NULUMKOL-131130 format. One record per residue (C-alpha): x, y, z; residue in one letter. Coordinates in steps of 0.05 Angstrom, whole numbers, padded with zeros to 5 digits, always signed. Each point is the difference from the previous one (the first is absolute). Last residue first. Layout:
XYZA ...
***
This chain:
+02137+02991-00019X +00017-00028-00069X -00069-00036-00030X -00004-00071-00022X +00019-00034+00059X -00027+00040+00058X -00064+00012-00041X -00013-00068-00004X -00002-00012+00077X -00036+00062+00011X -00053-00020-00054X -00004-00064+00041X -00008+00035+00075X -00050+00050-00027X -00047-00056-00021X +00006-00050+00065X -00007+00061+00037X -00057+00032-00036X -00040-00069+00013X -00017-00034-00059X -00043-00069+00026X -00009+00019+00077X -00005+00078-00025X -00060-00026-00038X -00035-00033+00050X +00011+00057+00047X -00030+00046-00041X -00063-00044-00017X -00006-00009+00080X -00001+00077-00006X -00059+00018-00045X +00021+00069-00024X -00017+00063+00019X +00073+00017+00012X +00018-00029-00067X +00037-00072-00008X -00046-00033-00042X -00006+00069-00043X +00064-00003-00020X +00047+00048-00027X -00009+00045+00059X +00049-00050+00037X +00058+00013-00039X +00031+00061+00027X -00016-00031+00071X +00018-00064-00013X +00074+00026-00029X +00007+00048+00062X -00006-00051+00048X +00037-00051-00040X +00060+00045-00014X -00006+00013+00075X +00010-00068+00027X +00047-00014-00052X +00045+00055+00013X -00002+00062-00036X +00055+00038-00042X -00042+00050-00035X +00024-00039-00068X -00030-00064+00032X -00063+00031+00019X -00010+00034-00077X +00026-00080-00025X -00052-00026+00036X -00053+00050-00023X +00019-00014-00080X +00006-00079+00015X -00073-00004+00020X -00018+00048-00052X +00027-00047-00057X -00030-00060+00033X -00066+00034-00001X -00001+00017-00075X +00026-00067-00018X -00061-00032+00040X -00041+00046-00030X +00014-00008-00072X -00004-00080+00021X -00068+00011+00021X -00027+00042-00059X +00018-00042-00047X -00036-00056+00035X -00062+00021+00011X -00029-00068+00020X +00036-00009+00070X -00012-00067+00027X +00014-00015+00088X +00045+00033+00041X +00064-00003+00027X +00009-00062-00043X -00018+00048-00049X -00042-00035-00063X +00020+00045-00055X -00059-00002-00058X +00000-00006-00083X +00072-00001-00003X +00033+00035-00059X +00075-00026+00015X +00029+00056-00022X -00033+00028+00064X +00030-00055+00042X +00078+00023-00035X -00013+00074+00018X -00010-00016+00069X +00061-00050+00008X +00031+00061-00030X -00020+00045+00053X +00029-00051+00055X +00069-00007-00037X -00001+00074-00006X -00006+00009+00079X +00038-00056+00035X -00033-00031+00057X +00033-00059+00028X +00020-00002+00063X -00049+00038+00025X -00072+00007-00008X -00027+00047-00057X -00074-00013-00002X -00038+00056-00032X -00074+00023+00009X -00057-00014-00048X -00068+00036+00012X -00071-00031-00009X -00023+00030+00060X -00025-00070+00036X +00048-00041-00054X +00072+00030+00037X +00036-00037-00056X +00070-00007+00028X +00062+00002-00062X -00001-00011-00072X +00066-00049+00017X -00034-00035+00062X -00027-00053-00026X -00025+00013-00066X -00039-00054-00022X -00024+00006-00069X -00069-00012-00031X -00003-00016-00077X -00058-00045+00020X +00025-00062-00049X +00070+00008+00006X +00013+00020+00068X +00051+00050+00013X +00047-00012+00059X +00047+00063+00030X +00070-00020+00026X +00036+00018+00055X +00060-00023+00029X +00047+00063-00002X -00053+00032+00044X -00036+00061-00012X +00038+00025-00062X -00002-00068-00034X -00048-00027-00049X +00014-00067-00029X -00056-00027-00043X -00039-00059+00007X -00046-00028-00039X -00060-00032+00028X -00029-00055-00042X -00075-00036-00040X +00013-00043-00052X -00056-00050+00043X +00051-00001+00060X +00029+00063+00046X +00066-00011-00035X +00058+00049+00041X +00035+00038-00055X +00073+00031+00015X +00029+00067-00014X +00056+00044+00030X +00020-00064+00036X -00051-00052+00023X +00017-00053+00058X -00031-00068+00014X -00008-00018+00080X -00021-00072+00023X +00064-00025+00005X +00029+00052+00043X -00054-00021+00051X -00032+00063+00027X +00022+00025+00063X -00047+00028+00048X -00010+00081+00007X -00013+00020+00071X -00071+00046+00016X +00003+00063-00048X -00035+00056+00048X -00015-00032+00072X +00071-00037-00004X +00037+00059-00020X -00021+00052+00041X +00050-00021+00051X +00052+00029-00044X -00024+00026-00072X +00066+00015-00038X +00052-00047+00044X -00051-00047-00001X -00004+00002-00072X +00068-00007-00009X +00004-00062+00040X -00061-00031-00039X +00037+00012-00070X +00060-00034+00023X -00030-00060+00036X -00054-00012-00059X +00039-00052-00036X -00043-00032-00053X -00044+00066-00011X +00066+00040+00004X +00037-00045-00050X -00054+00014-00052X -00002+00075+00003X +00059+00017-00053X -00032-00047-00045X -00068+00025+00001X -00053-00038+00029X -00036-00059-00020X -00023-00048+00053X -00027-00073-00025X -00065-00028+00038X -00014-00072+00008X +00008+00004+00073X -00054+00053+00017X +00003+00014+00073X +00075-00003+00003X +00009+00044-00059X -00048+00036+00037X +00039+00008+00066X +00067+00013-00043X -00031+00062-00044X -00039+00039+00055X +00055+00047+00002X -00008+00010-00079X -00036+00077-00003X +00004+00020+00074X +00062-00022+00011X +00041+00023-00058X +00020-00053-00054X -00028+00028-00062X -00055-00006-00050X -00017-00068+00029X -00026-00063-00044X -00032-00062+00037X -00005-00053-00056X -00044-00071-00004X -00054+00009+00057X -00037-00059+00002X +00027-00054+00037X -00024+00047+00067X -00062+00018-00028X -00022+00053-00040X -00078+00001-00006X -00015+00073+00009X -00013-00004+00078X +00059-00048-00002X +00049+00058-00029X -00035+00055+00047X +00014-00055+00059X +00073-00005-00015X +00010+00077-00008X -00028+00005+00074X +00039-00046+00029X +00074+00030-00039X -00032+00075+00030X +00057-00010+00059X +00059+00000-00059X -00011+00055-00032X -00041+00006-00066X +00007-00059-00050X +00011+00033-00063X -00025-00028-00067X -00040-00068+00009X -00009-00047-00061X -00042-00047-00020X +00020-00050-00046X -00063-00014-00048X -00033+00060+00024X -00008+00056+00063X +00048+00056-00006X +00006+00022+00078X +00024+00066+00020X +00028+00015+00065X -00017+00075+00028X +00036+00037+00056X -00036+00064+00038X -00071-00001-00019X -00027-00031+00070X +00045+00008+00060X +00022-00045+00055X +00076-00003-00012X -00010-00028-00065X -00073-00013-00018X +00023-00042-00060X -00053+00023-00044X -00011-00055-00062X -00019+00031-00069X -00032-00059-00050X +00024-00002-00069X -00044-00056-00038X -00012+00054-00055X -00039+00048+00051X +00032+00034+00052X -00040-00039+00057X +00020+00035+00067X +00015-00048+00062X +00013+00025+00066X -00067+00019+00021X -00037-00064-00028X +00051-00039+00042X -00026+00033+00063X +00063+00016+00053X -00015-00013+00063X +00033-00071+00010X +00064+00025-00038X +00045+00001+00060X -00033-00062+00029X +00016-00042-00060X -00053-00024-00044X 
***
């Protein structure tokens, strides 16, 4: 095991969710419970989400502990190409040379040539990029398979993953339904699940957030009638209808508060401060008496600044000043 992951006990990383589905805590930025990958083990083992690039050695070792060696992994699927979900794709592709990589067609070119994506991320995150996400290594183009509005990933033995195009958070986003379990891998389209307090927080970053499209994706998820939602951030949720309804409610609340700040003529920094203050009371994880480490963790993956910036960009495109 690499030095970066020597201190992590694999028993603390892997959770058995039943039906040969295993959650892998990728320990992004050193936090536990922040970003998950999922192994569907079976005739054709499949990894859903790689996590960020620095997590690749840990993911590799978790797969090995589950009996999936370098030649055994058949498929890697990413819900979208944001670096916390797909940043390790190139590294995992190198570690598992038999695996094909499945992504929505609008994300494929960025996995093959990450230069533009990484340059954009560097502009946003600056010096924090390396610690948070590392560098997305290229994936050979001939190993990338694409899906459009719908697609199927063969898991073997008659089992499959069915992909459903679900933009709103990102234009290259798909949700994935396991035909055996009914599990729906929601990526970021349903927001962030705060497991410590059983709350849902929106994920509305630039440049692709679109309110109506995001809500349509949530309605589509509900129509699929999944048995569980498997959040990339973070973990399984069985109260499906309630979680999806709460997700829609929270997105609408953040949009309304951001619209209020915009109409007041506030600049971005002051808009962020106002919206953060007005929405803070909605989350027990962010309450004044809450564990500050929990608040810091969720600010990392669904920060007010990114959410407000994404909503403001959408408002500027769709509503007159």
